[in-house]
C-alpha positions as CSV (number, residue, x, y, z in Angstrom):
1,M,0.0,0.0,0.0
2,P,1.6,3.3,-1.0
3,N,2.3,5.9,1.7
4,E,1.6,9.6,1.4
5,Y,5.1,10.3,0.2
6,E,4.8,7.8,-2.6
7,I,1.4,9.2,-3.6
8,A,2.8,12.8,-3.6
9,L,5.8,11.7,-5.6
10,R,3.6,10.0,-8.2
11,N,1.4,13.0,-8.5
12,A,4.4,15.3,-8.9
13,A,5.9,13.0,-11.5
14,S,2.6,13.0,-13.4
15,S,2.5,16.8,-13.3
16,V,6.1,17.0,-14.6
17,A,5.3,14.5,-17.4
18,K,2.3,16.5,-18.4
19,Y,4.4,19.7,-18.5
20,V,7.2,18.1,-20.5
21,Q,4.6,16.8,-23.0
22,D,3.1,20.3,-23.2
23,A,6.5,21.9,-23.6
24,A,7.4,19.4,-26.4
25,S,5.7,21.8,-28.9
26,M,5.5,25.5,-28.6
27,Q,3.7,28.0,-30.7
28,V,4.5,31.7,-30.6
29,E,2.0,34.0,-32.4
30,T,2.3,37.7,-32.7
31,K,-0.9,39.7,-33.4
32,Y,-1.9,43.3,-33.9
33,V,-5.0,45.4,-33.2
34,E,-5.9,48.8,-34.6
35,I,-6.4,51.7,-32.3
36,G,-9.8,53.3,-32.8
37,E,-10.4,57.0,-33.3
38,G,-11.1,57.5,-29.6
39,G,-8.1,55.4,-28.6
40,D,-10.3,52.4,-28.1
41,I,-8.8,49.0,-28.5
42,D,-10.8,45.8,-29.1
43,F,-8.5,42.9,-28.3
44,S,-11.0,40.4,-29.6
45,N,-10.3,41.7,-33.1
46,A,-6.5,40.9,-32.9
47,K,-5.1,39.6,-36.2
48,P,-2.0,37.4,-36.5
49,V,1.0,38.8,-38.3
50,A,3.6,36.1,-37.6
51,R,3.7,32.6,-36.2
52,T,6.4,30.2,-35.2
53,D,6.0,26.6,-34.2
54,I,8.9,25.0,-32.4
55,K,9.2,21.4,-31.3
56,L,11.5,20.1,-28.6
57,D,13.5,18.1,-31.1
58,G,14.4,21.3,-32.9
59,D,12.0,21.1,-35.8
60,S,10.3,24.4,-36.5
61,E,8.0,26.2,-38.9
62,A,7.7,30.0,-39.3
63,V,5.1,32.1,-41.0
64,L,6.6,35.6,-41.7
65,P,4.9,39.0,-42.2
66,M,5.3,40.0,-45.9
67,R,4.3,43.1,-47.8
68,T,4.1,43.7,-51.5
69,N,6.5,46.6,-52.4
70,E,6.0,49.2,-55.1
71,S,7.5,47.0,-57.8
72,G,5.1,44.2,-56.9
73,A,7.7,41.9,-55.2
74,L,7.1,40.4,-51.7
75,E,9.4,41.6,-48.9
76,V,9.6,40.8,-45.2
77,D,8.1,43.5,-42.9
78,F,11.3,43.7,-40.8
79,T,9.7,45.8,-38.0
80,L,7.1,43.1,-37.3
81,F,9.6,40.3,-37.9
82,E,12.0,41.7,-35.3
83,L,9.2,42.1,-32.8
84,H,8.1,38.5,-33.4
85,Q,11.7,37.2,-33.1
86,Q,11.9,38.9,-29.7
87,N,8.7,37.1,-28.7
88,V,10.1,33.7,-29.9
89,A,13.4,34.2,-28.1
90,T,11.6,35.1,-24.9
91,A,9.4,32.0,-25.2
92,I,12.4,29.7,-25.9
93,D,14.3,31.1,-22.9
94,Y,11.2,30.7,-20.6
95,R,10.7,27.1,-21.7
96,A,14.4,26.3,-21.1
97,R,14.3,27.8,-17.6
98,I,11.2,25.9,-16.7
99,L,12.6,22.6,-18.0
100,N,15.9,23.2,-16.2
101,A,14.0,23.9,-13.0
102,L,12.0,20.7,-13.4
103,L,15.1,18.7,-14.1
104,S,16.8,20.2,-11.0
105,T,13.8,19.3,-8.9
106,L,13.7,15.7,-10.1
107,V,17.5,15.3,-9.6
108,S,17.3,16.7,-6.0
109,Q,14.3,14.5,-5.3
110,R,16.1,11.4,-6.6
111,R,19.2,12.2,-4.4
112,S,17.1,12.7,-1.3
113,G,14.8,9.7,-2.0
């Protein structure tokens, strides 16, 4: 019959496994909204301008903001792209810190158990 410690450890391991599964795929989406005449903003009308999907194994897919220039050729909107890249870098850094914290917790639990 498992004791309280074993049950708590199983529950924690289950929570960690769920988080790692959730962290295995990450989507970063950058959106915009227009500011109304009176300064009003309706966030429910936000429209995507860039998206990046990143998997834990390193595979990724990016959708970039493009504009048609005066000559009719497509070009990247670098202002939006740079903002999106900052969002992606922040998300990657956050995921790495959380996974490192979980790993450290598991290692310390294993040593003390």
